[in-house]
C-alpha positions as CSV (number, residue, x, y, z in Angstrom):
1,X,-35.0,-39.9,68.6
2,X,-35.9,-41.8,65.4
3,X,-37.8,-38.5,64.3
4,X,-34.8,-36.3,65.2
5,X,-32.5,-38.8,63.1
6,X,-35.0,-38.7,60.2
7,X,-35.0,-34.9,60.2
8,X,-31.2,-34.9,60.5
9,X,-30.8,-37.2,57.4
10,X,-33.3,-35.1,55.6
11,X,-31.5,-31.8,56.4
12,X,-28.1,-33.5,55.4
13,X,-29.7,-34.6,52.1
14,X,-31.1,-31.1,51.5
15,X,-27.7,-29.6,52.4
16,X,-25.9,-32.0,50.1
17,X,-28.4,-31.4,47.4
18,X,-28.1,-27.6,47.8
19,X,-24.2,-27.9,47.9
20,X,-24.3,-30.0,44.7
21,X,-26.5,-27.5,42.9
22,X,-24.2,-24.7,44.0
23,X,-21.2,-26.4,42.7
24,X,-23.0,-27.3,39.4
25,X,-24.2,-23.5,39.1
26,X,-20.6,-22.3,39.8
27,X,-19.1,-24.9,37.3
28,X,-21.7,-23.6,34.7
29,X,-20.8,-20.0,35.4
30,X,-17.0,-20.8,35.0
31,X,-17.6,-22.6,31.8
32,X,-19.8,-19.7,30.5
33,X,-17.1,-17.2,31.4
34,X,-14.5,-19.4,29.7
35,X,-16.8,-19.6,26.5
36,X,-17.3,-15.8,26.6
37,X,-13.4,-15.2,27.0
38,X,-12.7,-17.6,24.2
39,X,-15.2,-15.9,21.9
40,X,-13.9,-12.4,23.0
41,X,-10.4,-13.7,22.1
42,X,-11.4,-15.2,18.9
43,X,-13.2,-11.9,18.0
44,X,-10.1,-10.0,18.9
45,X,-7.8,-12.2,16.8
46,X,-10.1,-11.9,13.8
47,X,-10.1,-8.2,14.2
48,X,-6.5,-8.0,14.5
49,X,-6.0,-10.2,11.5
50,X,-8.4,-8.0,9.6
51,X,-6.5,-4.9,10.5
52,X,-3.2,-6.5,9.5
53,X,-4.8,-7.4,6.2
54,X,-6.0,-3.8,5.7
55,X,-2.6,-2.4,6.6
56,X,-1.0,-4.8,4.1
57,X,-3.5,-3.9,1.5
58,X,-2.9,-0.2,2.0
59,X,0.8,-0.7,1.9
60,X,0.6,-2.7,-1.3
61,X,-1.7,0.0,-2.8
62,X,0.8,2.6,-1.7
63,X,3.7,0.6,-3.4
64,X,1.6,0.1,-6.6
65,X,0.7,3.9,-6.7
66,X,4.4,4.8,-6.3
67,X,5.4,2.3,-9.1
68,X,2.8,3.7,-11.3
69,X,3.9,7.2,-10.8
70,X,7.5,6.0,-11.3
71,X,6.5,4.6,-14.6
72,X,4.4,7.6,-15.6
73,X,7.6,9.9,-14.7
74,X,9.8,7.6,-16.8
75,X,7.4,7.7,-19.8
76,X,7.2,11.5,-19.4
77,X,10.8,11.9,-19.1
78,X,11.6,9.7,-22.2
79,X,9.2,11.8,-24.1
80,X,11.0,15.1,-23.0
81,X,14.4,13.5,-23.8
82,X,13.0,12.5,-27.1
83,X,11.6,15.9,-27.8
84,X,14.9,17.6,-26.7
85,X,16.9,15.2,-29.1
86,X,14.4,16.3,-31.9
87,X,14.9,20.0,-31.1
88,X,18.6,19.6,-31.0
89,X,18.7,17.7,-34.3
90,X,16.5,20.5,-36.0
91,X,18.9,23.2,-34.5
92,X,21.8,21.4,-35.8
93,X,20.2,21.0,-39.3
94,X,19.4,24.7,-39.3
95,X,22.8,25.7,-38.1
96,X,24.4,23.6,-40.8
97,X,22.0,25.0,-43.4
98,X,22.9,28.7,-42.3
99,X,26.7,27.9,-42.4
100,X,26.3,26.5,-46.0
101,X,24.4,29.7,-46.9
102,X,27.0,31.8,-45.4
103,X,29.7,29.9,-47.1
104,X,28.0,30.3,-50.3
105,X,27.4,34.0,-50.0
106,X,31.0,34.5,-48.9
107,X,32.1,32.6,-52.1
108,X,30.0,34.8,-54.2
109,X,31.1,37.8,-52.6
110,X,34.8,36.9,-53.0
111,X,34.1,36.0,-56.7
112,X,32.4,39.4,-57.2
113,X,35.3,41.2,-55.5
114,X,37.8,39.4,-57.5
115,X,36.2,40.1,-60.7
116,X,35.9,43.8,-59.9
117,X,39.5,43.9,-59.2
118,X,40.5,42.3,-62.4
119,X,38.7,45.2,-64.3
């Protein structure tokens, strides 16, 4: 009977030891899975942040490009307006000069006609 009791205790110790080893293994697996999930979540967050930064950078670049194009258009329009004003000024000067010439020719013609009528 003593031998049976000894074998029973030995069997119980092995069973407890095996159970303890299984619990520790399970605990290690759970902790490893938690670490892996945390790492995946961290990686996902970092990738999401990087994507957000890329989108923001792209949006800022687009806005900057639009602003640059708007400025270039404004400069181009100002140059066109200036050129139009200069052309208009030159046209008006030519027109005034031609009117003055026509007025002088008319005066000369009228003087010639009046001198011919007096004779």
